[in-house]
C-alpha positions in Angstrom: 107.8 91.8 159.7 105.9 88.8 158.3 104.0 86.4 160.5 105.2 82.8 160.2 102.8 80.3 158.6 102.0 77.3 160.8 103.3 73.9 159.5 99.9 72.4 159.0 98.9 75.2 156.6 102.3 75.0 154.8 101.8 71.2 154.2 98.2 71.7 153.1 99.2 74.4 150.6 102.0 72.1 149.2 99.7 69.2 148.8 97.0 71.3 147.1 99.6 72.9 144.8 101.0 69.4 143.8 97.5 68.0 143.2 96.5 71.0 141.1 99.7 70.9 139.1 99.3 67.2 138.4 95.7 67.6 137.3 96.5 70.5 135.0 99.4 68.9 133.4 97.8 65.5 133.0 94.9 67.0 131.0 97.1 68.7 128.4 97.6 66.9 125.0 101.1 65.7 124.3 101.6 68.1 121.4 101.1 71.1 123.6 103.7 70.1 126.3 106.7 71.6 124.5 105.1 75.0 123.8 103.8 75.2 127.3 107.1 74.2 128.8 109.0 76.9 126.8 106.3 79.5 127.7 106.6 78.6 131.4 110.3 79.2 131.6 109.6 82.7 132.8 107.7 81.3 135.7 110.8 79.3 136.7 112.8 82.5 136.5 110.4 84.2 139.0 110.8 81.2 141.3 114.6 81.6 141.0 114.4 85.3 141.9 112.1 84.4 144.9 114.6 81.8 146.1 117.4 84.4 145.8 115.4 86.9 147.9 114.7 84.3 150.5 118.3 83.2 150.6 119.3 86.9 151.1 117.0 87.2 154.1 118.0 83.9 155.7 119.3 84.1 159.2 119.9 80.6 160.5 122.3 78.1 158.9 119.3 75.8 158.1 117.5 78.6 156.3 120.7 79.4 154.4 121.3 75.8 153.3 117.6 75.4 152.2 117.8 78.7 150.3 121.1 77.8 148.6 119.6 74.4 147.5 116.5 76.3 146.2 118.7 78.7 144.2 120.8 75.9 142.7 117.8 73.8 141.7 116.0 76.8 140.4 118.9 77.8 138.3 119.3 74.3 136.9 115.6 74.2 136.1 115.7 77.5 134.2 118.9 76.6 132.3 117.6 73.1 131.4 114.3 74.5 130.3 115.9 76.9 127.9 118.4 74.4 126.6 115.6 71.9 125.9 113.5 74.6 124.2 116.4 75.6 122.0 116.9 72.0 120.9 113.3 71.6 120.1 113.1 74.9 118.1 116.1 73.7 116.1 114.1 70.6 115.1 111.5 72.9 113.6 113.9 75.2 111.8 112.7 75.3 108.2 115.9 77.0 106.8 118.1 74.2 108.0 115.8 71.6 106.6 115.7 73.3 103.2 119.5 73.5 103.1 119.8 69.8 104.0 117.4 68.9 101.2 119.5 70.7 98.5 122.0 68.8 96.3 125.7 69.6 97.1 126.4 71.0 93.7 123.9 73.8 94.1 121.9 72.7 91.0 
């Protein structure tokens, strides 16, 4: 059985994580945001699995509601991340650009 974490520690960890995330992201050049986002989709998948595990062990209705919300938001985050990545990769598809540049007669 796990020991519960006290609320002050939980709030402190959340604040530190938010601050660290903001500092890391704000120092990344704009050109690198897209590759980093697509590369971090697997982390969102791990978060989703964690939310599903927590939802599976929830006992009270409040825990179940919070777990369900976490799973829904995690799934939306993963799906949206992959959809955006796919659209961005289509922008850089060289084969499509080469076909669009050809004349219609094939000459």
